[in-house]
N, C-alpha and C positions, 0 to 999 in steps of 0.2 A: 650369433649371439651373445654370446662370450666378449664379443669387439664391443659392443654396445655397452657393456659394463663395465668393461676398461677403461672409459671414457669417463665415468663417473668418480669426481673427483672431488675432494672438499670444495675447492672451491667453485667448483661449478653447481653442489647444489648448494653453499651459501648464494649464489648468483642464480640460479635456481628460484630457493626461497624468498631473496627479495625481489623478484620477477612476480610472485606469485603474491607477494603482500602489498606491491603495488596495485596489481590488479582488483586484489579484493578492494583496496578504498575509491580505484576510479570505477570498478563497474557500482561500489555501495554509489557512489555519488552519482552516478548514472540514474539508477534507479531513484535519487531521490529530487536529481533534475527536471524525470518525468513526471513525476507528484506534482514540483513547486510551479512546471507548465500547465499540467491538467487543474490548475488549482486557479490557473491565473498568474503566480509571483513573479510577474518576468523580471525584476529586479536581478533575487535571488537565482533561479535558474541561469540569468547569464552569468551569474558567480560561480557556480555551482558547475556548469558547464566549462568556462576557462580554466577549471581546477584540475575537472576531469580529463579535457583532451591533450593539459598540457602533459599528466602525467601518462595520456597514453602513450602520444610521441614517444616520452622518452623511453618509456616500455618494451615498446615495438622497436625501438633501434636497438636496442641493446639486446633485442631480443634477433633480429635480423643480424647483429655483428655475430652473432651466436649462430648461427646456421647447421655449423658440423657439428653440435652439441645436441641432441632432439631432446635431451632430458626438460632443457628451456622453453619448448613445447607443451613438454609436460607442466613445469609448473605454470607456462602463459595461463593454460587451460584448467587448472585447479584453483587459480586466482582467479578467473572469470567466474568458473561453476560456483566456488566459494563466494566470492565478491555480490555473487546476486542474491545468493541464500541469505549474506550480510544483510543488502540492502533492503528487502525486502522484508524483513525482522525489523530495522531502524527503522522504515516507512510505518509500518504497522505500529511502532511504538512513538512514534512522537505524532503520526493519525491527526494533521493537520488538515484542517478546510470542516464543511457541513456535508452534511445528508438529508435528506427526505426519505422517511421510508413509510412507505404507503401498505398500508393491511387491510385484506379486502376479505370483511367477515359478514358471517350472519347474526353474528353477537354483536353489532356497532355499539348500542347504547352501552349494555352493561364494560365492555372492553373500552370504551371511551371513555367513562367512569373510574374504570379501574387507573389508566392513565392520569385522567388528572386528577384523582386522588393524591397519584405518587410522585404529581409535580410538573408532569410533560404536559406541553401547549399541546391540545391536538382540535385536529379542523376535521369535521365527519360531515361527507355526500350522502345522499343517497340514488343508487344507482339501481340496475336491471340488471342481472347475469344473465348466464345458459339457465341455472335453474332457478329463477326467480329474482324474487330481487334483495339485494345485496348490501352492504355499507362499506363505505372506505373510509378509509382516517389516514391524514395525513401529521405527518409527525416530523418536525423540520429540529434539528441537533450538531451537537458536535458531533465531528466526525466518530472522538473516541468516548462518545457514548452511547451511539447507533447500537453495538451488539448488546446491548441490556436488553433495548424492546424484543427480540426476536422473544425469547425464556418469557416474560411476562405477558405478553401476546397471547402463545399458546397456553398459559393457563387459565385464560378464559375461554379461546377457542381450540383445542388443538389440530385443527382443520384450517385454519387461516391462511391467505395465501399473501408471504409479506413481499415486497420488491422494497432493494435501496438502491439510489438514487446518490451521484457523484450532486454538490452544486457549486457551481462556476462560479458565480454573485448574486448576490440576495438584497435587498433593502426593505429596511424596515425599522424606525426608530425606538420601536417599544417591543422589539421580539429577542427574546434571549435564547439563543441555540446552547447555550450549556445548560439548561432547565432539565430538570429530572432526579430530583433532590433521592439518595438513597441511606 
């Protein structure tokens, strides 16, 4: 055990920190690339993928050249885990794309009126559920605004069932997915 600690030098720690920081960048880029692919943004996915893979090759070659120092593997893993956290956080902050929020409720008329009064565009359908008549509300929104819908819906019907789906593509000349004034 002491032999492991004797290999820890300032140069090894500095190299390890560099590896960890590079992994944070390339893994974060990987998360953003996956989001671009999911949204159908081919050009940005290509550019991000190029940068991501270039950084990865440089980092892995550095780690492989220093396999005699296990601290590099620890920093590599630390960078990967941290990069996942940073990437998911960045992707949530950027919140690109559109979503459709579907709300299954027994209070459809009141809830649709509540959303429309708040500036949201709502499409309402009648249906039959396991327990009888039900109404289904569709709200197409910018992804960054989708989180506001659930709490508002629950003020009208705490038992409503909410499903949120990503929209890969949509087409309508008059529809504003940024609706929902607050």
